[in-house]
N, C-alpha and C positions, 0 to 999 in steps of 0.2 A: 496247483496254481500258485503263482508267486503271491506272497502276502501283501505286497505293496499295491496290488490291484484292488484290494478290498477297500471300501469307503469306511474305514474305521474311525476317521476323525468325527463323523457324525454330522447331521444336518445343521446343528446349531452353529458350528464354526462356519460353514458355508453361508448361512443366513447373516451372521454378523459380519463376515468379510464383504458380502454384497452390500449390506447396509453401509459400510464404511465408505465404499466407492460411490454409492448413489448419493451419499450426503455431500460428497465433493462436487459431483456434477450438478446437484440441486442448488448448491451455493453459487456456482458459475452462472446457472440460469437466473437465479434471483438477483444477481449483480446486474443483469441487463446488458452485458457487453455487446451482444449481437443477437439477431434473430436466429431461429432454427437451432439453438443449442439443445433443444429437446432430444435431438437424435443421439446425444451423448448417453442417454439412458440405455438405448440399444447397444451402444458400444460397450458399456459396462457388462450388460448381460451376456453379450457374445464373448467378451474377454474372459469373464469368469468361467463360462462354459468350456471354452477352448483350453483354458489354463488348467481346469480340473481333469478334463479328458487326457491331455498330454502328460500331466503330472502322474496320472494313474497308469499310463501306457508304459511299455517297456523301452520306449525310445530314449536314448540319451539326449542330454541338452543340446549337443552339437547338431542333431537332427531336428529335435522338437522346436528350437527357437527359430530357425529359418522357416520352418513350416508355419509356425504361429504368425510370423511376419507377413508371409504371403496370404494367409487366411484373413489377417487383419486388413491388409490393403484392399482385398476383395470385398470384405464386409462393409468397409468404409465407403468404398466406391459405389456399392449397392445403396447405401444409405444416402449418398450424395445425389442420387437420381432425382430427388426432390427439387434440385437446382436446374433441372432440364425439362423440356417439354415431354408430357406423358404420352404423346402420340408416337414418339419415335421408338424404334426397336432398342433392345437393351445394349447392343454393341455400340450404336451411334451415341447413346446417352453416356456410356463410359468414355468414349472418345471426347465428347464435349466436356466432361468433367475434367480430364487431364489437360485438354487445351486451355481451359480457364486457369489451371495452375501454372501452365507454362507462360501464359501472358503475364500473370502476376510476377513471376520470377524475372521475366525480361524487364519489367518496369522497375523492379527493385535493384537489379544489377545495373540499370541505367541511372540509379540514384534518384528516381522519382518516388513519389509517395504512393503507397499501396492504398487502394480504395475499394477493394472487394471483400466484404464481410464474410462471404461464403468460404474464402480461403482461410480465414481465421477459424471459422467453424471446423473446417477439415483438419487443420493443424491441431486444434484441440482435441479432435476425435482420435488423431494418430497419437498424440501424447497420452491421452487417457488409456488407449488400447495397450500401449507399452507398459504403463503403470499397473493396469489391471491384470494383464497377462503375467507379467513377471512377479507381481505380488502373489497371485494365486498359485503359480507354478512353485515357488520357493516355500509357500505355506504348506502345500500338500506334499511336496517332496522332501522338505527339510524341517518342517515345523518352525519356520522362521517368520513370524508375523511382521518383524520390523522391515522386511524387504517390501512389504506392502504399505506399511503405516508411514515410513519416513518420506518416500516420494509423494504419497497422497497427502500427508500432512503439510508438506512444504507447499504443495499446490493450493490447498484451501487456506493456508496462512497467508500467502501472497494475495489470494483473491479477497480474503477478509480485509486485508490492509489497504488494498487500492480500489476496491469497489465503491462506487458512488452511492449505492444503496446499502442499508444495514443487513449484514448476512451473519451477524454474530450468533444467532440462534443455531444455524447450521454448523458453525464451528464448535459450539458446545455439544451438539449431538455427535459430531465427529469424534470428540474427545471421549464421550461416554461409550460409544460403540467400540472404539479403539481399546479402551480400558478393559471392556468386557472380553474382547477378542483376545487380548494378551493374557487375561486371567484364565480363560478357558483353554488356551493353547498350553499354558504351563501346567494346568491341572491334568490335561491329557498326557503330558509327559510323566507327571507323577503317577497317574493311574497305570501307565505301562511299567514303571519301575515297581510299583506295588504288586502287579501281576507276576512279574518275573520273580519277585521275592516271596510270592504266595502270601502277601499280606491281605487280610480281609478289611474291607472298607465299606461304608454304607453306600448303596446304589444311588441314593438321592443326594450325594455330596455336591453334584454339579448345581442343583438348585440352591443349596446353601451358599456356595461360592458366589454365584451370580447375584443372589439376593443381597448378601453382605457387600459384595463388590459394588453393586449399584448404589447402595446407601453411601459407601466411602466416596465413590466418584461424584455423586451429587454434592456431598459436603465439600470436597475439594473444589469443584466448579463454583460453588457459592463463595468460597473464600477467594478464588482467583478473579471473580467478577470485578472487583474494585482495583485489581492490580494494574491494569493498563494505564491508569492515570499517573502512576509512578514514573512511567517512561518519559513524561513531559518535564520531570525534575531536571535541575541543572546538574546533578551528579551523574546521570545516565545519558543525557542527550549528546554531550560531546563525543562519547564513545560510539554511540549509534550513528551519529552523523558522519563521523570518520569512516565507519564501515560502509556508510551509504554513498560515499563519493564515487567509487567505481560503478555503483548501481545507476548513478546518473547517466553514464554513457549508454547503458542498456536501455534506460527509459527513452533517451533520444532516438535510438534505433527503432525501439518499438513504436514510437510515435510516427516514425516514417513508414514503417512496414504495415501498420494497422491504424491509419489515421482516423478511420471512420467509426471506431468503437466508442462506446459511451463510458469513458473513464476520466472525463475532465473533473468530476467531483466538485469540490469547493473551488473550482477555478484552478485546479492543479493537482499536485500529488496528494496522495493520502496522508502524507505527513501532515497535511492540514493547511499549509500555506499556499499551495498553488503550484502545479507543474507547468512552467512556461519554458518550453524548449526552443529549438531553432526552427520549428515548423508549426503551422496551424493548418489542420486538415478539416474539411467539412465533415460534419457528423450528424448523427440522428438526434434523438431526444436529449435534452439537457436537464440535469438534476443537480442543484446547487445546494450546499449545506448552509445552515444559519450560524455556524461557529464564528466566533470572533477571531479574525486573522491578525490584526495588529491595531495599535493606536498611533495616530499621527498628531504630534503637537505642532500646530501651525496657526497663524492668524486666521480668523474667520474670513471666508471668501477668497482665500489665496490658494485653495486646493481645488482641483477639478479631476485629475486622474493621477493614479499612482502606477507608473509604468514599470513593467517588468521586461518586456521584450519588444522589438520592432522587426518587421519582415519587409524585405525589399524586392522579392521575386514572386510573381504569380505563376502557378503551375496548372491551373484548371481544377486541381484537386484540393487546392488551398494555397497558403503562402509559406515561403521559406526564406532563409538567409543564404547568402553566397559569399564566397571568398573569406570565410570566417577564420580569424585567427585570434589568439589570446595574448594579451599584453599584461604583465605584472607591474603594479605600481606599489613599491615598498615604503614610500614616504608616508608620513602620518601628520597632517591629513593628506589624502590622495588628491592630486589635481586632475581634473577631467578636461579635455580640449574645449576651448571656448571659440567658436567661429566668429568671424567678423560680421556675418549676417545675423545679428542678434539685437537689432534695434526693437524698440517698443517692448522692452522687458524690464522686469523689476527684480532686484536681488532679494531673495527671501531664504531665511533659515528654517528648516523643518526637522524635527526629531521623530524617528520611527521606533516604536517599541513593539517587538515581535512577540506575539502570543502563540501563534502556530506557525513556526518558521518553515520556509521551504528550502531546507538545506543551507547553502551559503548565498543564495540569491537575495540581492538587495532591491527593494522597491524605491523608486525615486520619482519626483516630479519631472516634467518635460525639461530637457537640457540641464542635467545636473553639471556643476562645474567643480564641486568639491565634496569629498566624503571623509568623515572623521576617523577613518581607519584605513589600513593598507588593503588594496583590492586587486582583483583580476578583472580586466576589462575585455569583453568579447567584441571584436570589431568585425564588421561585415560590410558588403557592398563595395562599390568601385573605389572608395576612399580608404579602404582597409588593406590594400594590397601590399604596401611596404611603407617603410619610414618609421621613426620614433613616434611615440604617442603624443609628444608635445607639438609635433608638426602634423597631426592627423586631424582632419575637420571633425567636429562633433557629430556630424551626420553619420559617421561610421560606427558610433557607439551603439551596440545592439543590446547588450546585457552587462550588468555589473554584479560581481560576486565578491563576497568577503574572502580573505585568505583562509579563515577557519570557519567551519559551519556554525551557524547561529543556534542558540538555544532559547527556550521560552524565557521571556524577560530581558533579553539583550536589547540594547538601544544603540542607534547610530544617528548622526546628524549629517544633513545634506544641505549644501548651499546650492541654489538652483536659479536659473534665469527664467522667471515665470512671465508668459506673454501678457502684456497689458497694452494691447493694440486696438485701434478702432477700425471701423469699416472703411472709412475714407482713406486711411493710410494703406490698408490692404488693396483697395482698388487702384491706388496710384503706385503700387509696388512694381508694376510692369512685368517684363518677361526676360530681363537680362540675367539669366541664370548662370551659375558657375558652370564651367565646361563639363565637369563630370556628372552634373545632375540630370540633364535632360536625357541623354542616351540610355541611362540605366533606369531611372524612375519614371519613364514613360513607356518602357518596353513591355510588350505583351506577347504570350505565345501564339503561334498561328492557329492554335486549335480554339481560341475564343470565338464563340458563335457570332455571326454577322448580325443577328438580332440585337445582341448587347451593344455592339458598336453603333448601330443605327439608332437605338434608343438614346444613347449618350448624345449623339449629334442632334437629334431632334430636341432634347431638353435644353441644349445650350445654343440652339440656333438663334442668331440675332443678338447675343450677348457679347460684350466686348472684352471684359476683364476676366482673368482667371478666378477672382473672388466671386463674381457674380454667377459664373458658370458652376463653381463649386456649391454655392448656395442653392441654385436651381436644382441640381442633382440631390443635394440634401433634403430639400423640401419634398421632392418626388418620393424619396425613399421613406421618409417619415409617415407617409400615408399608406404604407404596406403594413398589413397585419402582423403584429408581434406574436410568435408562437414558439414555445420552447419544446413542443412535443412533435415537431415535424419528423418524418421518417428518415430524411436525408437523401442525398442524390443517389441514382443508380451507379453501379460500377462504370467508370469511364465517362460519366456525364459531367459536364462543366458545372461547377457548384453555383456560379453566378447566374447562369442560364436557368438552373433549376429553381433558384430563389426568385427571379424576376418574371419567369414566363410559365413555369409549370406548377410550382407550389404556391407562389404569391404569398408566402408567409416565412417567417424564420425568426432567429434571434440575432444577437449583436455580431457574431462572426459573419453572418451572411450580409447584413446591412453594411458593415465596414468593407468587406471584400467587394461588394457590388459597387460602392461609391469609389473606391480606389481604382478599380478596373475601368469604370466609366470615365473618371478623370483622365487616366492615362490614355484612353481611347481618343480623347480630344486634345492630347498634347500637354496636359498639366501634370507636373511631377507630384506623385502621391505614394504613400506607403501605409501599411497597417501596423498598429500598435496593440499590445495586449497588457493587461494588468488588472487593476481594480479602479472602479469609479470612486468618487470622493467619500462615499459613506455618509454617516450621520454625525453632525457636529453637536457636541455638548457644550453649551456656553459656560456652564459652571466649571467644568474641568478644563475648558479651553483645549479640546482635543477632538479629533475625528475618530469615530469608531468604525472600523472597516470589518465587514463580515464576508463569509464566503459567497452570499448572494450578490455581493457587489462586484464579483468577477466580471470583467468587461473587455470588449474589443472596440476600438475606434479608428478614426482616420487622421493622418497627419499630411498636410499639403504644404509644399515649399513655396515661400514667397521671397524674392530677392530683397535683401536688406532686413529681413525679419526672421528667416530660417523656417523651421517646421512649426506650423500652426494647427491646432487641433480642430476637428469638426465632429459633429454628433449626428449621424444619420439614423441612429436606432430609435424607433417609435416609442419604446417604453422608457427611454431616458429623458429628462428635462432638456429642452432646446438649449443650445450653446449660442446665445445671442450676445453680440458685442455692441457697444455704444456707437452711434453714428460718427461722433467726433469727440475725442477726449478733450480737446482744447475748448470746444464750445461748452461742454459740461462744466469745465473749470472756469468759465467766464472770461476767457482769453480770446483774442481775435485769432482766426485761422491763420497759420503761418508764422505767428510770433514766435521768436527764438527757435525757428525750425531747424537751423543749422546746428545748434548746440544741443537741443533736447534729446535727440535720438542717441547721443553718445553718452549721456549722463548715466543711464543704467549700467552700461559697460564699465564706466569709471567706478561706480559704486561696487560692482562685482569684483574688480581687481583690488580695490581697497579692502574689501571684505576677505579676500583671499590672503592678504598680507597679515591680517590679525584675525585669526579664526578662534572664536570663543563660543563653545556650545551654550545655548540658553539654559537658564535655570528652569527646571521642569517641576510641575506640581507633584507633590508627594502622593504616594499610593492611596492615602485616605480620600483624596479628591476623586478617585476613580471608583469608590465603592458603589456608587449608584449605577455605574455602567458594568463593572466587571464583578459579578457576584461570585462567591466561592463555589467551586464545583462540588456538587453532592458526592460525586465519586471520590474526590480527594478527601473529603471529610469521612467518607465511609471506610477508607482503608484501615485506619487504626481500630475503629469501632468494629469493622467486619472481621479483622484478625482476632480481636478479643472474644467477640461473640462466637465466631467460627470455631476458635480453639475450645471454648467452653462446650459448644455443641458436640464437637468431635470427641472430647473427653467424656461427656455424658453418654454419648452413644456407645463409646467403647466399654464403659462400665456396665451399661445395660446389656450389651451383647455378651460380655463375660459372665455377668450374673445369670443370664438366661442359659448360658453354656453350662454353668456349674450347678444349676438348679436341681438336677436329679442325681448329682454325684455324691457319693459319700465324702466325708471331710478329707480323708487321706487321699482320695482320688483328686480332689480339689487342690490339695497341697502339691501333689505330683505334677498335675497340669500346670500349675503356676511355676514350678521349678523348670519344667520343659520350656515354657515361654520365655523365662529369664535366660535359660541356657541358649536358646536360639537367637536371642538378642545379641549374644557375644560370639556366636558361631559354633556353639556346642550342641549339635543336634543328636538325639538318640538314633542309633542305627536299628535296622530291622532285626538284627540278631541279638540285641541287648535286652536283658530283663530290666524292669524298673529298678531293681536293687543295684544292678551293675551300673546303669546310667547314673543314679544318684551318687554311687560311690565315685564314679569319674568326676562328677560335678564337685563333690566334697573335697577332692584332692586339690582343687583350684581355689577354694574359698578358705582363707585363713580363719582359724578360730571357730569353724562350724563343722569340723569333720565328724565328731562323734554325734552331733545332733542329726546331721544329714544321714549318717550310716544307720542310725536308729530309725529315722523316717523311712528310708528305703526298705528296711526290714518289715515295717508295718505295712507299707504298700504292697510288698510281695505276699505278706500274710493275707491281705484283704483279697488279693487277686487268686491266689493259688492254693491257700490252706482250705481243708474241708470245713472247718468251723469259722463262722463269722467273727468279726472283731467284737470284743466285749466293750462294755461301757468304760472300763478302765483303759483299754487300748485307745479308744476315741479320746479320752481325757488326756492321756499321755501324748497323743499326736498334737492335740491343740497346744499343750504346754511346750513341747519341742519346737513347733512352728513359731510360737511366740518368741522363743529364745533365738532362733536362727534366721527369722525372716529378714530383719533389718540388715544383718551381716550380708546375706545373699543379694539383697537388692542394692546395697551400697557398692558391693563388689562388682555387680553387673553394670551399674552406671559408670563406674571408673574404667571398666574395660571397653565400653562402647567406643570412645574416641580412639583408642589404641587399635581395636580390632577392625573397624570398618574399612580403613584404607587397605588393609591386607585382604579383607574379604572382597572388596571391590575389584582389586587386581586379580585375586583368585577367581572371582566370578567371570571376569572378562576372559582370563586365560582358559577356564573350563568351557565357556561359550565358544571361544574360537576353535578349541580342540575338537569339541563336539560338532561343530559346523564343518570342519575339515574332514572329519570322519564320515559325516553324512554325505558330503560332496563326493568323497571317494567311493562311498558305498553305492550311490546312485548314479555314478559316472556323469555328474553335472559338470 
C-alpha cells in the first residue's frame, strides 16, 4: 500500500488545524455580523474531513479539487436548508436556496443595495470551505501549514479590525494555535529526517516542543498586547492610511452588497473615526463604542451636528447618493460653493482635531464654505451633473475629503454658515423652490407602501406651511420608542414601513429615514444626513468632545431663502427647538431692517473668506481633564522592558533545567552547538562531537587550540571506556573560561552577516522542497 495513505501526521496536527479554523469562525460569530453564522462550524468540520480524505487518496489535485468544490456546494446547500420551510421536500428546499441567491445577484447587478443577510452567511460559508479545504489538503499532502494559516489569518485579522464587538481574545487564540501547528509540523519533518538518518531521539520530544513552544508563544503575545497602540502614532499612520485608500472602494461596495450587517461600530470604520460611505442601509442591532473620535474647538452653542455625508435617494432598503462625481480643490484654503439661499445664517469658524481619523474624511458643520487645506469634494444629486465647482450649488456637496489621509492629532479649520433662523421666518419661506430641488428631493420609489404615504397625509392634514408639516411629523416620530437592539427588516421589506408599522421602535437611521420619506410623500424636499451629534462641551477647554456613541443620522429640509435646515426626529436626542422670532427676542419690532438683515450673514461670510485666519487654540494641557493618556500607550515601553526580562529569565531557566543532569563537558558542547546554530553551523548526523568542534574552531580566531582540546574531552566523555577524571573536569573548566568569550563575541559578530544569507537560503530551500513535493504528489 502506498505510504501516503497512512495517517502518519498524527491526530495532534489534525486537532490543532481544526482549532485554528474554528477560532476564525468563532470570531466571526462573536462579531455579530449576522444571524445563523453558527453553521460555519459545520462547514469547518466538513472541509477538514474532505480535505484529509482527498489528501490521503491517490487522486491528483486536478481531480480532487473540482470534486471538493462540488462536495462543498452540496454541503453548504444542505446547511442552508435552515432558511427554507421544513415541511418541503429536500429538492424544493435546494431550489429555494438558489433562487434566493439569484434574486440577490439581480439586485446587485441593478445597482441596488443588498438586504439579505442569508446571502452573506452563504458566501462566508463558501469562503470558509475554500480556506479550510485548501489548507487541509496542502498540509496533509505537502506539510505546508502556511497554505492554511495565511488565508485564515487574513480573515480573522480583517474581522478583528472591523468588528463592532471585541474579538481580540479569539485572535490571540488563533496565534497560539497557529504557532503550535507550525512547531508541530516542523518537528514532524525533523522526525522523518532523523528516521532516515537512523538518529535516535526521545519519543516524548513532541511534549517538550509543545510545552516550550506554548510558553514562548504566551510571552510573545503578552509583549504584543500593547503594540496596536503604536499604530495610532504619526510615524505609522500616513503609510497605513495611504495603503487603505484603495480599500475604501472595497468598503463602499461592501456597504452596498451587504448593507444589513452589523458593522457600523463606532459610527463607521474600525479605523475608529466612522465609516460614512455613499449609502446608508437599514440594519439590525447597533453597537457604538465610547472612544473619543475628535475634539471640535467652537463657541458654545454654535454646534449641533458634525456632518460626514448626505443622501439624496431613497431605495426602500436605505438611502444612497446619485450622479456622484469628485472635484479636486487644490487651493489653500479650499473654497466650497455658497448658495444664494443662505439667509438666516451666521459665519462661524471651527477647528477639528482628529483623535481617531476616518481616513481622509472631513467632518464639517452644515453648509461649509471654506476648509483650511486642499480637499476633494464629492458631489451628488441633480446639481452635481456638470460644471465647475464654483458654479455648483452647495446642495450638491455630499462629502469632503482631505487630499492626504489624516493621522491622530491632525487639525483643520472650517468656516461654515450655521443656521440662526426662527420659526416665523421658516413659516414665511413659502414654496418657491429652485427648479432642480422639487423633482429630485421629493421623489420616492413606487415600492413605498401606501400605509406610509397615508400616515404622512393624515399627520399633515389641515396644516398650511412646510415648516408646520415638518414639525408635525417630527413630533409624531419622537413618540416612537428608541431601541438599538431591533432585529432589522426582513429581506425585501421597506425599512420605513418596518419601523412605523411592524417594529414600532428603532434608532436614528430609522427615525431620519421615516421623516424624510413622509416629507417627500407630501411634497416637501428632504434628505438624510449622517455624522455625529454635537457631543459634550467642556467650558474650561472650550471644546466639544465627540465620541463614538455620538454617531447620528438626522434630517435636512429645504426652505427657499434659507437652504437646508436640520430637524431632529430621534426620540433619544434633545429636541431641536427654534425661537419663535429672533427679532422679538432681541427687542426689535418685527420686520425692522428686514430687507438688509438676511444679507448681513452672507456679507460676513464673504469678508471672512477674503481674510482667513485660523483661531488660536488652547494648548494640550487644557485638555488633560478630557483626554487621559492611554494605558496601552504607557504600557508599550514598560511591557517591552518587562517582557524582555521575563523572556530572558525563562530562557535561562529552561537552559539550566536542560543542563541540570549534564556533565560539565556535555554542557560546554551543548553551548557550542547553540552558538553554532545561531550563525548557521549545525552539526550533521554523521559528525562526531570532536569533528564538529574542530569545524567550529576553524572559524573562531584565537580559539583553535582551546576548542580542539575541548572536542577531545567531549569525545573521551562519550566514547572512552573510562570516565573523565577530576583533572579532566578541571581542565575542561579552565579551557572553557579561556575560550568562551571569544566564541560568544565571534558568534554575535557573525549574526548580522549570516542571517540575510540564511533567510535567502531558507526561502530557496523551502521553495525547492515545495516544488519537489508538488511534483511527487502530482498537485
